[in-house]
C-alpha positions, 0 to 999 in steps of 0.5 A: 499482538500488535494491530497490523496496518497496510500502507499501499505506496509505502515506499514513497515519501508520505507512505514511508513517513506514515509507516515510521510514525505508526510503528512508533505507536506500536503498530505492525506495518505491512507495505505494499508497493509496486516499486515503480522503476521510474521512481524506485528503480524496482528496488526497496529504498533503504529508508524502509528496509531493516525497520521490521516492516513486512515489505510486499511487492505488488500492484493495487490493480491485481486482485491477488495482490490485494488478497495477500496484502489485506490478510490480517490487516485492520487498517489501510492507509491507501497512498498508492498512486500514479503521479508522474508528469507524463500524459499517461491518463489511462495508467493514472486512472487505472492505478488511482481509481480502479486500484482503489475500487478493487480494494473496496471490492475485495474487502466487501467480497472477502468480509475483511474486517477493516476498521478504518481506511485512510485515502 
């Protein structure tokens, strides 16, 4: 059985290219993305569809989305980030900082056997 890798923000440029590279190395890929309407129009982009990736829509600020996304994963590439040019500082902090802290909380609380986290 292939080891599963979770890539948050996997519908983005860096995440999608990372997914492609890791899939070529034989890993099973799960992508968690909120499909930000300003960036993705709320839809999965064609460059991640049809490749056998498990596509999961969710938000890194929501505990139950982390619980679903981490199930069975052994590695996490955490690229989910708010990076717009608008001065939405609280949204930036909430996604980029609180979302990351929540990931660690869920892993510790549920004793998820993650081998490696890449931020």
